C-alpha positions as a printed Julia matrix, in Angstrom:
407×3 Matrix{Float64}:
 104.74  125.61  116.33
 106.55  124.69  119.52
 106.79  127.05  122.47
 109.24  129.91  121.96
 110.21  129.85  125.64
 109.2   126.67  127.43
 108.24  126.72  131.14
 111.52  125.19  132.28
 113.63  127.78  130.42
 111.37  130.53  131.71
 112.01  129.47  135.3
 115.76  129.28  134.69
 115.81  132.79  133.23
 113.86  134.24  136.14
 116.07  132.44  138.68
 119.17  133.86  136.99
 117.53  137.27  136.97
 116.85  137.13  140.69
 120.49  136.29  141.31
 121.66  139.34  139.32
 118.84  141.7   140.35
 120.61  143.7   143.05
 123.79  144.07  140.99
 121.82  145.25  137.96
 119.81  147.76  140.01
 122.99  149.14  141.6
 124.39  149.64  138.09
 121.23  151.46  136.99
 121.6   153.66  140.07
 125.2   154.46  139.13
 124.12  155.42  135.64
 121.49  157.83  136.97
 124.08  159.34  139.31
 126.34  160.09  136.34
 125.15  163.27  134.64
 125.42  162.95  130.85
 123.87  165.74  128.84
 124.18  165.54  125.03
 127.83  166.06  124.11
 128.91  165.32  127.7
 128.59  161.53  127.75
 132.24  160.55  128.23
 131.99  159.71  131.94
 128.93  157.5   131.55
 130.38  155.88  128.41
 133.51  154.92  130.32
 131.36  153.6   133.17
 129.39  151.35  130.81
 132.53  150.21  128.98
 134.22  149.22  132.21
 131.16  147.24  133.28
 130.95  145.38  129.95
 134.58  144.38  130.28
 134.17  143.32  133.91
 131.15  141.19  133.0
 133.12  139.31  130.35
 131.58  140.44  127.08
 133.52  138.94  124.16
 134.31  142.44  122.87
 133.74  145.91  124.3
 134.99  149.24  123.02
 134.16  152.82  122.06
 133.7   153.83  118.44
 134.73  157.08  116.75
 131.6   158.87  117.94
 132.0   157.73  121.54
 129.28  155.1   121.43
 129.79  152.07  123.66
 129.55  148.7   121.92
 129.62  145.32  123.64
 129.39  141.98  121.83
 128.29  138.54  122.97
 129.22  136.16  120.17
 126.66  133.61  119.0
 127.11  129.98  118.11
 126.27  130.1   114.41
 125.11  132.3   111.58
 121.79  133.22  113.16
 120.3   136.7   113.18
 122.41  139.42  114.75
 120.48  141.42  117.34
 121.36  144.81  118.79
 119.98  145.96  122.14
 120.21  149.72  121.89
 119.87  152.53  124.42
 121.19  156.07  124.57
 123.69  157.49  127.04
 122.45  161.07  127.12
 119.42  162.69  128.7
 117.67  166.04  128.71
 118.52  168.8   131.18
 117.16  168.42  134.68
 115.71  171.93  134.91
 115.17  173.36  138.39
 116.39  170.78  140.95
 113.97  172.24  143.51
 111.06  170.96  141.42
 112.12  167.35  141.97
 110.95  165.08  144.79
 114.56  163.91  145.19
 117.75  165.46  143.79
 117.83  164.53  140.09
 121.26  162.88  140.23
 121.12  161.28  143.67
 119.74  158.02  142.31
 117.41  157.65  145.28
 115.63  154.33  145.66
 112.4   154.52  147.66
 109.38  152.22  147.83
 110.64  150.0   145.05
 111.29  152.86  142.63
 114.54  154.39  141.29
 114.23  158.17  140.94
 116.33  160.58  138.89
 116.99  162.14  135.51
 117.35  159.42  132.9
 115.87  156.63  135.02
 113.06  155.98  132.55
 114.76  157.59  129.54
 116.73  155.35  129.3
 119.4   154.42  131.81
 117.24  151.85  133.55
 116.71  150.04  130.26
 120.44  150.19  129.49
 121.25  148.4   132.75
 118.59  145.78  132.01
 119.97  145.23  128.5
 123.53  144.77  129.72
 122.52  142.27  132.37
 119.99  140.55  130.13
 122.84  139.25  128.0
 124.82  138.39  131.13
 122.01  136.03  132.19
 122.7   133.93  129.1
 126.34  133.53  130.08
 125.35  132.73  133.66
 123.14  129.89  132.38
 125.62  128.62  129.79
 123.23  129.56  126.98
 124.68  130.72  123.66
 122.45  132.66  121.26
 122.31  131.49  117.64
 123.66  134.82  116.39
 125.79  137.66  117.68
 124.18  139.97  120.25
 125.23  143.56  120.79
 124.6   146.08  123.53
 125.04  149.63  122.22
 124.92  152.83  124.22
 124.77  155.74  121.79
 125.4   159.45  122.23
 123.27  162.5   121.47
 119.93  160.78  120.9
 118.17  163.67  122.58
 119.37  166.13  119.93
 118.7   164.09  116.82
 120.64  160.85  117.04
 124.21  161.63  116.09
 125.46  158.5   117.81
 122.98  156.21  116.09
 123.69  157.81  112.71
 127.42  157.21  113.18
 126.87  153.68  114.44
 124.81  152.77  111.36
 127.78  153.59  109.15
 129.75  150.62  110.42
 127.44  148.28  112.4
 124.48  146.68  110.63
 122.57  144.1   112.65
 119.56  142.2   111.4
 117.39  143.37  114.29
 117.4   146.25  116.78
 115.57  146.28  120.11
 115.3   149.83  121.44
 115.33  150.59  125.15
 112.97  153.56  124.91
 110.2   153.36  127.51
 107.32  151.01  126.61
 106.03  149.98  130.07
 107.07  146.4   129.21
 104.96  146.38  126.05
 106.09  146.2   122.42
 106.5   149.21  120.17
 106.89  149.02  116.41
 107.23  152.57  115.21
 106.44  156.24  115.59
 105.88  159.39  113.57
 108.81  161.34  112.17
 109.71  164.94  112.94
 110.49  167.92  110.74
 111.48  171.2   112.34
 110.71  174.35  110.34
 111.72  177.96  110.99
 109.35  180.6   109.66
 110.67  184.18  109.52
 108.51  187.24  108.96
 110.68  190.22  107.97
 109.24  193.7   108.39
 110.88  197.01  109.28
 112.04  198.04  112.74
 111.01  201.35  114.33
 110.71  203.05  117.69
 107.61  201.79  119.47
 106.44  205.38  120.01
 106.04  205.76  116.24
 104.69  202.43  114.98
 103.59  203.98  111.68
 107.26  204.31  110.67
 107.81  200.57  110.82
 106.26  197.37  109.53
 105.58  195.15  112.52
 105.99  191.47  111.55
 104.25  190.31  114.72
 100.87  190.99  113.13
 101.74  188.66  110.26
 102.84  186.04  112.76
  99.54  186.39  114.61
  97.54  185.83  111.44
  99.74  182.87  110.55
  99.27  181.15  113.91
  95.51  181.66  113.74
  95.43  179.88  110.38
  97.92  177.12  111.2
  95.15  174.49  111.3
  94.5   175.17  107.59
  97.73  173.43  106.64
  97.04  170.06  104.98
  98.13  167.15  107.14
  98.6   163.53  106.22
  97.15  160.52  107.96
  98.13  156.9   108.42
  95.85  153.97  109.3
  97.88  153.11  112.38
  99.84  156.25  113.31
  96.86  158.55  112.85
  97.16  162.13  111.65
 100.31  164.18  111.5
 100.45  167.22  113.77
 102.07  170.64  113.74
 102.77  172.74  116.82
 104.44  176.15  117.21
 107.07  175.78  119.94
 109.5   178.73  120.0
 109.2   182.4   119.07
 111.87  185.1   119.08
 112.55  188.5   117.54
 115.68  190.38  116.57
 115.17  192.79  119.49
 115.68  192.64  123.25
 114.19  196.04  124.15
 110.49  196.39  124.92
 110.29  199.82  123.26
 111.38  198.7   119.77
 109.18  197.28  117.03
 111.06  194.21  115.81
 112.29  193.92  112.26
 112.19  190.12  112.23
 110.16  187.54  114.14
 110.84  183.8   113.9
 108.6   180.93  114.92
 109.62  177.28  115.07
 107.15  174.61  114.0
 107.43  171.01  115.21
 105.75  168.85  112.56
 105.23  165.2   113.48
 105.03  163.4   110.17
 103.44  160.22  108.88
 104.64  158.15  105.9
 104.14  160.07  102.66
 105.01  163.5   104.08
 108.44  164.88  103.2
 110.28  167.97  104.35
 110.29  169.76  100.97
 106.54  169.47  100.53
 105.88  170.61  104.09
 108.18  173.61  103.68
 106.35  174.64  100.5
 102.93  174.37  102.16
 104.07  176.4   105.17
 105.61  179.04  102.92
 102.38  179.4   100.92
 100.37  180.0   104.09
 102.97  182.37  105.54
 102.99  184.48  102.37
  99.2   184.63  102.41
  99.36  186.02  105.96
 102.29  188.39  105.45
 100.75  191.19  103.45
 102.52  193.38  100.91
 105.23  194.82  103.15
 106.41  191.74  105.02
 108.79  189.24  103.48
 108.78  185.52  104.37
 111.54  182.94  104.66
 110.86  179.29  105.54
 113.72  176.86  106.14
 114.26  173.32  107.39
 117.51  173.69  109.34
 120.01  170.86  109.12
 121.26  169.81  112.53
 125.04  169.91  112.8
 126.46  168.17  115.85
 129.85  167.2   117.24
 130.17  164.33  119.69
 132.35  164.4   122.79
 135.08  162.66  120.77
 134.98  165.4   118.14
 133.14  163.54  115.39
 131.1   166.04  113.32
 127.77  164.86  111.9
 124.99  166.58  109.96
 121.6   165.01  110.54
 118.48  164.85  108.35
 114.98  165.37  109.81
 113.97  162.65  112.24
 112.66  159.64  110.37
 109.49  157.88  111.41
 108.86  154.2   110.78
 106.26  151.47  110.99
 107.0   147.76  111.31
 103.87  145.75  110.41
 102.17  143.89  113.24
 102.65  140.6   111.34
 106.35  141.18  110.66
 108.36  138.11  111.78
 110.36  140.14  114.3
 107.17  141.47  115.88
 105.47  138.06  116.0
 108.51  136.31  117.49
 109.04  139.1   120.04
 105.37  139.07  121.01
 105.31  135.29  121.48
 108.55  135.41  123.45
 107.39  138.12  125.82
 103.96  136.56  126.25
 105.71  133.41  127.41
 108.41  134.88  129.63
 106.17  137.51  131.26
 103.24  135.09  131.47
 100.72  137.62  130.16
  99.56  139.06  126.84
 101.98  141.76  125.66
 100.32  144.28  123.32
 102.1   146.2   120.58
 101.56  149.86  119.76
 103.45  153.02  118.77
 105.47  155.61  120.65
 104.12  159.16  120.79
 107.66  160.56  120.74
 110.45  159.94  118.24
 113.46  157.65  118.74
 116.66  156.6   117.01
 114.68  153.79  115.37
 114.33  155.7   112.1
 118.11  155.68  111.66
 118.25  151.9   112.04
 115.24  151.22  109.82
 116.69  153.45  107.09
 119.7   151.11  107.03
 117.64  147.94  106.72
 117.52  146.87  110.37
 114.12  145.65  111.58
 113.48  147.71  114.72
 111.16  147.2   117.67
 110.96  148.6   121.16
 110.7   146.82  124.51
 111.73  148.43  127.77
 110.83  149.2   131.35
 109.65  152.69  132.19
 106.58  154.74  131.37
 106.6   157.06  128.36
 104.7   159.74  130.32
 107.58  160.1   132.8
 110.27  160.86  130.21
 111.56  164.45  130.26
 109.66  165.26  133.47
 110.64  165.99  137.07
 108.93  162.68  137.95
 111.47  160.65  135.96
 111.59  157.27  137.69
 111.36  153.54  137.11
 110.04  150.59  139.08
 112.68  148.1   140.23
 110.37  145.17  139.47
 110.14  146.38  135.87
 113.93  146.58  135.58
 114.08  142.93  136.6
 111.31  141.88  134.22
 112.98  143.75  131.34
 116.3   142.06  132.08
 114.67  138.65  131.81
 112.75  139.74  128.71
 115.93  140.88  126.98
 117.6   137.55  127.72
 114.67  135.69  126.2
 114.59  137.95  123.13
 118.3   137.37  122.58
 117.61  133.65  122.36
 114.53  133.72  120.14
 115.27  136.62  117.79
 118.68  135.22  116.89
 117.05  131.9   115.98
 114.7   133.56  113.52
 111.09  133.0   112.53
 111.53  129.43  111.41
 112.28  128.38  115.0
 109.46  130.34  116.61
């Protein structure tokens, strides 16, 4: 097996990366400065589209959902590879809790700070410019390469779901934070709503009502009794209560209904119907004779900023085997271009990868940024990692399009 990336090509890629470094970082800074909550991605989508066109991508446009898609055409019928990131981010919360204003895009001590820096606007900038490096060097990948910026990942992946309906690439490289390591899967997610229905009454006369909060208390105390699956690599599934509300807003009223939301992180072999049945059995055992129980798995209905309506299934988990050709080629490539061993593991959180895998696209993750910083007031990314990711993406575009037989 010859070297995936030989020393001479490695040096050329890094030299091209150094030449584009400041421009790429300035673009990442612009992205962070452009607020883009789920459903409000139009401004950042137009910013990315304009940059793709300025940089000379062979094709660049928005699809019906508002996703941005850029294409760098390959030389032959090699593998098609999609470098995917999302345009949206979670809410910033209280700006006073941040070291720097969350949308200022402050750069200090070699770090870019701000909402979305690590999740995943830094990676998006690196992906865009990673493909540009190939053009700068006169290198043409063996297959078509795409950069896709999708909408509403943070609320279930409406953009990715819509994209999968018309764009099917052989391989997807996600820009979710990996700290410049490889990722090859994660657990799925099923959200369940458990309602305990009693009878409301004035709090001064509790005997006239049936307080469902007691049933909820018993249920939460027994939550660990629910059977949970396990996987040799992903470990055990987990269930966590996250939200609770009643049908009342006054402190002197016994509620008639209390609802708790369960976040169940699934492993292969667990499905939503079976989980719902198990939760319902436990809830009924805790309810008593006078409290009714309802357990549902709500379907997420979303509309993108372009008005496309989508109903989403529970978040799909996935596992790509460690010896899968895409994993082995990516690992060898990154080992060579980063000049160090690059381990592979799994994300703790969920991504859009389940959408792509469900449509037959082998999906891995490689990106700058630390997973622990996502969704926090410390959201930030090292500039050196943005540069390394840019070079890594360029190398992956060359080797993954060639396929295993050339690795």
